[in-house]
C-alpha positions in Angstrom: -154.7 -99.9 8.5 -151.2 -100.9 8.9 -148.8 -100.8 6.2 -147.7 -104.5 5.1 -144.1 -103.9 6.4 -145.5 -102.6 9.9 -147.7 -105.7 10.1 -144.9 -108.0 9.3 -142.7 -106.2 12.0 -145.3 -106.4 14.7 -146.4 -110.2 13.8 -142.5 -111.1 13.9 -142.0 -109.6 17.1 -145.2 -110.2 19.1 -146.8 -113.3 17.4 -144.1 -115.4 15.7 -145.8 -118.5 17.2 -148.7 -117.8 14.5 -146.3 -117.3 11.7 -144.6 -120.4 12.7 -147.7 -122.4 12.7 -148.7 -121.1 9.3 -145.0 -121.9 7.9 -145.1 -125.2 9.6 -148.1 -126.3 7.7 -146.9 -125.2 4.2 -143.4 -126.8 4.7 -144.6 -130.0 6.1 -147.2 -130.4 3.3 -144.4 -129.4 0.9 -142.2 -132.3 2.6 -145.0 -134.8 1.9 -146.2 -133.8 -1.5 -144.2 -133.6 -4.7 -146.8 -131.0 -6.3 -146.6 -128.3 -3.5 -144.7 -125.2 -4.9 -144.9 -121.6 -3.8 -147.7 -120.8 -6.3 -149.8 -123.5 -4.6 -148.8 -121.9 -1.1 -149.8 -118.6 -2.0 -153.1 -119.9 -3.7 -154.0 -121.8 -0.5 -153.6 -118.8 1.7 -155.5 -116.4 -0.8 -158.3 -118.9 -0.6 -158.6 -118.7 3.1 -158.4 -114.9 3.1 -161.0 -114.5 0.6 -163.2 -117.3 1.6 -162.9 -119.0 -1.9 -162.4 -122.5 -2.9 -158.6 -123.1 -3.6 -157.9 -124.6 -7.2 -155.9 -127.5 -7.6 -155.1 -130.6 -5.5 -152.0 -129.0 -3.8 -153.6 -125.7 -2.8 -156.5 -127.9 -1.3 -154.3 -130.0 0.5 -152.3 -126.7 1.9 -155.6 -125.0 2.8 -156.8 -128.3 4.5 -153.6 -128.3 6.5 -153.9 -124.7 7.4 -157.3 -125.1 8.6 -156.2 -128.2 10.8 -153.8 -125.9 12.4 -156.3 -123.2 12.8 -158.4 -125.6 14.5 -155.5 -126.4 17.1 -154.8 -122.8 17.8 -158.4 -121.8 18.7 -156.7 -119.7 21.3 -155.6 -117.1 18.6 -158.2 -114.3 17.7 -159.4 -114.6 14.1 -157.9 -111.3 13.2 -154.4 -112.4 14.3 -154.8 -115.4 12.5 -155.7 -113.4 9.4 -152.9 -111.0 9.9 -150.6 -113.9 10.1 -151.8 -115.5 6.7 -151.3 -111.9 5.3 -147.8 -111.5 6.4 -146.9 -115.2 5.1 -148.6 -114.4 1.7 -146.4 -111.3 1.6 -143.4 -113.3 2.4 -144.1 -115.8 -0.5 -144.7 -112.9 -3.0 -141.3 -111.4 -1.6 -139.4 -114.5 -2.1 -140.7 -116.3 -5.1 -141.7 -115.3 -8.6 -144.7 -118.0 -7.9 -144.2 -119.5 -11.3 -145.1 -123.3 -11.9 -142.6 -125.4 -9.8 -140.9 -122.3 -8.2 -139.9 -123.3 -4.6 -137.7 -120.4 -3.4 -140.0 -119.3 -0.6 -140.4 -122.8 0.8 -136.6 -123.4 0.7 -135.9 -120.2 2.4 -138.5 -120.9 5.1 -137.8 -124.6 5.5 -134.4 -123.8 7.1 -136.6 -122.3 10.2 -139.2 -125.3 10.2 -137.9 -128.5 12.1 -138.0 -131.7 10.0 
């Protein structure tokens, strides 16, 4: 299995569109809802990666938005989508403490997501 850094580099280089789709879902939901924070973003992604139900309204909304984007991107193989989710989860861990109300990751990535 590739290291997290190697996966991030490969995804950023070869599949930036997949990462942008995932980031768009997170940032656009954050822009629409006051209760979305980095912790909810991470929880939503982890729920998709593990097949569990997200806990909390914000994580559920994020998970729903991510699933809608996934449905629109039927051209992307499942393995590639999962790799994208893993990379974004790693980015959240890198840019945020994921405490209640922390939005450091969302502020960071929002600069790359059109309004």
